[in-house]
C-alpha positions in Angstrom: 21.6 -12.9 -15.8 22.1 -13.7 -12.2 21.4 -16.9 -10.3 19.7 -14.8 -7.6 18.6 -11.2 -7.1 18.3 -10.1 -3.5 16.0 -7.1 -2.9 17.0 -5.0 0.2 20.4 -3.9 1.5 19.8 -4.2 5.2 21.4 -6.8 7.4 19.1 -9.5 6.1 19.7 -8.9 2.4 23.4 -8.5 2.9 23.6 -11.7 4.9 21.6 -13.6 2.2 23.8 -12.1 -0.6 27.0 -13.1 1.3 25.8 -16.7 2.1 24.7 -17.4 -1.4 27.7 -15.8 -3.1 30.0 -17.7 -0.8 28.6 -20.9 -2.2 29.4 -19.8 -5.8 26.0 -18.3 -6.8 26.0 -15.3 -9.1 24.2 -12.8 -7.0 22.9 -9.2 -7.5 21.9 -7.3 -4.3 19.6 -4.4 -5.1 19.2 -1.6 -2.6 17.2 1.6 -3.3 19.5 3.7 -1.0 22.8 2.6 0.4 23.8 -0.5 2.3 22.4 -0.1 5.8 20.5 3.1 5.0 17.1 1.7 6.0 15.8 0.3 9.3 19.0 -1.6 10.1 20.9 1.6 10.7 18.5 2.4 13.6 18.9 -1.0 15.2 20.3 -1.3 18.7 21.8 -4.6 17.5 21.3 -6.5 20.7 22.4 -10.2 20.5 20.6 -12.4 23.0 18.9 -15.8 23.1 15.8 -15.2 25.2 12.9 -16.5 23.1 9.8 -18.6 23.6 10.6 -20.8 20.6 13.4 -23.3 20.4 14.0 -22.6 16.7 14.6 -18.9 17.4 16.9 -19.7 20.3 19.0 -21.9 18.0 19.0 -19.3 15.2 20.0 -16.6 17.7 22.8 -18.8 19.1 24.1 -19.2 15.5 24.0 -15.4 15.2 25.9 -15.0 18.5 28.6 -17.4 17.3 28.8 -15.8 13.9 29.2 -12.2 15.3 31.9 -13.3 17.7 33.8 -14.9 14.9 32.8 -12.3 12.2 36.3 -11.2 11.4 37.5 -14.7 10.9 34.5 -15.8 8.9 33.6 -12.6 7.0 36.8 -10.6 7.0 35.8 -7.6 9.0 34.7 -6.7 12.5 31.1 -6.9 13.7 31.8 -4.6 16.6 30.5 -7.2 19.0 30.7 -6.2 22.7 29.8 -8.7 25.4 27.8 -7.1 28.1 25.7 -9.9 29.6 21.9 -9.3 29.7 19.4 -9.4 32.6 15.7 -10.1 31.9 13.4 -9.0 34.6 9.7 -9.7 35.0 7.2 -9.1 37.8 7.2 -11.6 40.6 3.8 -12.9 39.6 5.2 -13.9 36.2 8.0 -16.0 37.6 6.7 -19.2 36.0 6.6 -17.6 32.5 10.2 -16.4 32.9 11.3 -19.9 34.2 9.6 -21.5 31.2 11.6 -19.4 28.7 14.8 -20.2 30.6 14.0 -23.9 30.3 13.3 -23.5 26.6 16.6 -21.7 26.2 18.6 -24.2 28.1 17.1 -27.1 26.2 18.2 -25.4 23.0 21.7 -24.9 24.3 21.6 -21.3 25.6 23.6 -20.4 28.6 20.9 -18.8 30.6 19.6 -19.2 34.2 17.3 -17.8 36.8 19.2 -15.6 39.2 18.5 -14.6 42.8 18.5 -11.1 44.2 22.0 -11.7 45.6 23.2 -13.0 42.2 21.8 -9.9 40.5 23.7 -7.8 43.0 26.9 -9.7 42.2 26.3 -9.0 38.5 25.7 -5.3 39.1 24.6 -4.0 42.5 23.1 -0.9 40.9 20.2 -2.9 39.3 17.1 -2.5 41.5 15.4 -5.8 42.0 12.3 -4.8 44.1 9.3 -6.9 43.2 11.1 -8.5 40.2 12.5 -11.9 39.2 15.4 -12.1 36.8 17.2 -14.5 34.5 20.7 -13.8 33.0 22.6 -14.5 29.8 26.3 -13.8 30.4 27.2 -14.1 26.7 24.7 -11.5 25.4 25.9 -8.3 24.0 25.5 -6.0 21.0 27.1 -5.3 17.6 27.5 -2.3 15.3 24.7 -2.8 12.7 26.6 -0.8 10.0 29.7 -2.8 10.4 27.7 -6.1 10.1 25.6 -5.1 7.1 28.5 -3.4 5.2 30.8 -6.3 6.1 28.4 -8.9 4.7 28.0 -6.8 1.5 31.7 -6.3 1.0 32.3 -10.0 1.6 29.6 -10.8 -0.9 31.3 -8.5 -3.4 34.6 -10.2 -2.9 32.9 -13.5 -3.7 31.6 -12.1 -7.0 28.3 -10.5 -6.1 27.1 -7.3 -7.7 25.9 -4.6 -5.3 23.4 -2.2 -7.1 22.9 0.7 -4.7 20.6 3.6 -5.5 18.4 1.3 -7.5 14.7 1.0 -6.7 12.9 -2.2 -7.4 9.5 -1.5 -8.9 8.2 -5.1 -9.6 9.2 -8.7 -8.9 8.3 -11.7 -10.9 9.6 -15.3 -11.3 12.2 -14.2 -13.9 13.8 -11.3 -11.9 13.0 -7.8 -11.0 12.3 -4.5 -12.7 13.9 -1.4 -11.3 14.1 2.3 -12.1 17.4 1.6 -13.8 16.4 -1.3 -15.9 15.7 -5.1 -15.7 17.7 -7.7 -13.7 16.9 -11.2 -14.9 17.5 -14.0 -12.5 16.7 -17.6 -11.8 15.4 -16.7 -8.3 14.5 -13.7 -6.3 14.6 -13.1 -2.5 12.6 -10.2 -1.2 14.2 -8.9 2.0 12.9 -5.4 1.9 11.3 -5.1 5.4 8.0 -3.2 5.4 8.3 -2.5 1.6 8.2 -6.3 0.9 4.4 -6.4 1.1 3.9 -4.0 -1.9 6.3 -6.1 -4.0 4.7 -9.4 -3.2 1.0 -8.4 -3.5 1.1 -8.6 -7.4 2.3 -12.2 -7.0 -0.8 -13.0 -5.1 0.7 -13.0 -1.6 -0.4 -10.4 0.9 2.3 -10.3 3.7 0.5 -8.9 6.7 3.0 -6.4 8.0 2.5 -2.9 9.5 5.2 -0.2 9.8 5.5 0.3 13.5 7.6 3.1 15.2 10.5 2.1 17.3 11.6 5.1 19.4 15.2 4.9 20.8 17.0 7.4 22.9 20.7 7.9 23.6 21.0 8.6 27.4 24.1 10.2 28.9 24.5 8.7 32.4 25.7 11.0 35.2 29.5 11.3 35.4 29.4 9.6 38.8 27.7 6.4 37.5 30.9 4.6 36.8 31.4 1.4 34.8 28.8 0.4 32.2 25.9 -1.8 33.4 24.8 -5.0 31.7 22.0 -4.8 29.1 18.6 -5.1 30.8 15.2 -6.0 29.5 12.7 -4.7 32.1 9.3 -6.4 31.7 7.7 -4.5 34.5 5.1 -1.9 33.8 8.0 0.3 32.5 8.4 -2.1 29.5 11.8 -0.8 28.5 15.2 -2.2 27.5 18.6 -0.6 27.6 22.1 -1.6 26.7 25.4 0.3 27.2 26.9 2.1 24.3 30.2 3.9 24.4 31.3 4.6 27.9 28.8 6.7 29.8 25.9 6.1 27.4 22.9 3.9 27.2 20.7 3.2 24.2 17.1 2.8 25.4 13.9 1.5 23.7 10.5 0.1 24.4 9.3 -3.5 24.9 5.6 -2.6 24.8 3.7 -4.4 22.1 1.7 -1.3 21.4 4.3 -0.4 18.8 2.1 -1.8 16.1 -1.1 0.0 17.3 -0.1 3.3 15.7 1.5 2.6 12.3 3.6 5.2 10.6 4.6 5.9 7.0 7.8 3.9 6.5 8.9 6.3 3.8 8.6 9.3 6.2 9.2 8.2 9.8 9.2 10.8 12.6 12.4 12.5 13.4 13.8 11.9 16.9 11.5 10.6 19.5 8.5 12.1 21.4 9.3 14.1 24.5 6.8 12.0 26.4 8.6 8.8 25.4 11.9 10.1 26.5 10.5 11.3 29.9 9.1 7.8 30.5 12.4 6.2 29.5 14.3 8.4 31.9 11.9 7.6 34.7 12.3 3.9 34.0 16.1 4.1 33.9 16.2 6.0 37.2 13.9 3.4 38.8 15.8 0.4 37.6 19.4 1.6 37.9 20.7 3.2 41.1 22.7 6.3 40.3 21.3 6.7 36.8 18.8 9.4 37.5 19.8 12.9 36.5 21.4 12.0 33.2 20.3 13.7 30.0 19.4 12.8 26.4 22.0 13.2 23.7 20.0 12.3 20.7 17.1 10.1 19.8 15.6 8.5 16.7 12.6 6.5 15.4 13.2 3.3 13.5 10.7 1.2 11.6 9.7 -2.3 12.6 8.0 -4.4 10.0 5.6 -6.1 12.4 3.6 -9.3 11.6 0.5 -10.3 13.6 2.6 -12.7 15.7 5.7 -10.6 15.8 7.7 -13.3 14.0 9.2 -13.2 10.5 8.3 -15.1 7.3 11.1 -17.2 5.9 9.7 -19.2 3.0 9.0 -19.6 -0.7 6.3 -17.1 -1.7 3.0 -19.1 -2.0 2.0 -19.8 -5.6 5.6 -19.3 -6.9 8.5 -21.6 -7.6 11.5 -19.3 -7.4 10.5 -16.3 -5.4 11.3 -16.2 -1.7 10.6 -13.8 1.2 12.6 -12.9 4.3 10.6 -10.2 6.1 8.5 -9.3 9.0 11.2 -9.4 11.7 9.2 -7.1 14.0 12.3 -5.4 15.5 14.2 -8.5 16.7 15.8 -9.8 13.5 19.3 -8.5 13.8 20.5 -11.4 16.0 18.9 -13.9 13.5 20.5 -12.5 10.4 23.4 -14.9 10.1 21.0 -17.9 10.4 18.6 -16.3 8.0 21.4 -15.9 5.4 22.5 -19.5 5.8 18.9 -20.8 5.7 17.9 -18.8 2.6 21.0 -19.9 0.8 20.0 -23.5 1.5 16.3 -22.9 0.5 17.2 -21.2 -2.7 20.2 -23.3 -3.8 19.3 -26.7 -2.4 15.5 -26.5 -2.6 15.1 -26.8 1.2 16.7 -26.1 4.5 18.7 -28.6 6.5 20.4 -26.6 9.2 17.2 -25.1 10.6 13.6 -26.3 10.1 11.8 -23.1 9.2 8.3 -24.7 9.1 7.3 -22.6 12.1 7.9 -19.4 10.0 6.0 -20.4 6.9 4.3 -17.9 4.7 0.7 -19.3 5.0 0.4 -19.4 8.7 -1.5 -16.1 8.9 -4.2 -17.3 6.4 -4.5 -20.5 8.4 -4.6 -18.6 11.7 -1.7 -20.7 13.0 0.3 -17.9 14.5 3.6 -18.4 16.3 3.4 -17.9 20.1 5.8 -14.9 20.1 4.5 -13.1 23.2 6.3 -13.8 26.4 3.2 -13.6 28.6 4.8 -10.6 30.3 5.5 -8.6 27.1 7.0 -8.8 23.6 10.8 -8.7 23.3 11.7 -7.1 20.0 
């Protein structure tokens, strides 16, 4: 019998398994495929602190510190690359952008509004016409596989059992049933993304998530482009983000909240990305980065976002239960929060409550009470 069963072997489940095992708990992590074989493998793994909520800024800041010190703390590399990140909104939305900068700074983030001249100094190829920008110099990205597998391996070294190729069929207060048998436990954390809902409904909790498509393209910049640009979130009508990958490449995705308007089958997501999406991305890159037009696509994929009505996760005890917990609904922006989620769920499960972060904002009953978190930025949703 385990002290804890964690359902889901993405970055969230692996982080929770690591943080609980590191505190001496007997942990079993159950994953129906392989570690990082689900939505985490499609993550662009951007680490930034731009949020409307102070709690999320502080959680993301913890993530940034953790990923920078991952080898020292966890024993392997996170693949973190510091790129800096520009966030651009239309001139008419300056006050909204300034408000988010103030929220970030109050929570300890190094972020500031930047003038056109300052954007030019960061990278003169970024087109600023009709836009206002803020900048996070410390932002960057990780390798999602290295992080998830690193956490899982560290959990194993701390005594955890990793049960891959094992599908959970039911969850109850005493453990989980799987296609390979029963795992009894004192507590269960469901961190299975979109699949969390089906596991929790029999317990009387209907987690309101939809499986939304997240199309990402891998764009080969022209040979003449030169050094990699910073990561950019473009909140103009283009509504795209991009970040450098290996030299000469960008990974490009959408910031439009319409992701959730056309749900997909999470068990059978589309292959690649639509040609129309990639054309729009290419146009947006060419308009925002001088010298980037004329590149070509070298692959694309569609990930799955588990999107809640307010685009924020649920981190809580499952209502009506004593020892069942949920960490799901990250809506495409969870990677940067994973270290703080692992720490917080370890506290919630092992101590009976959290003390590093107050997770009240992300409670499980807010949807039924119509007390949604203000996740929208005014100018878009940043996932």
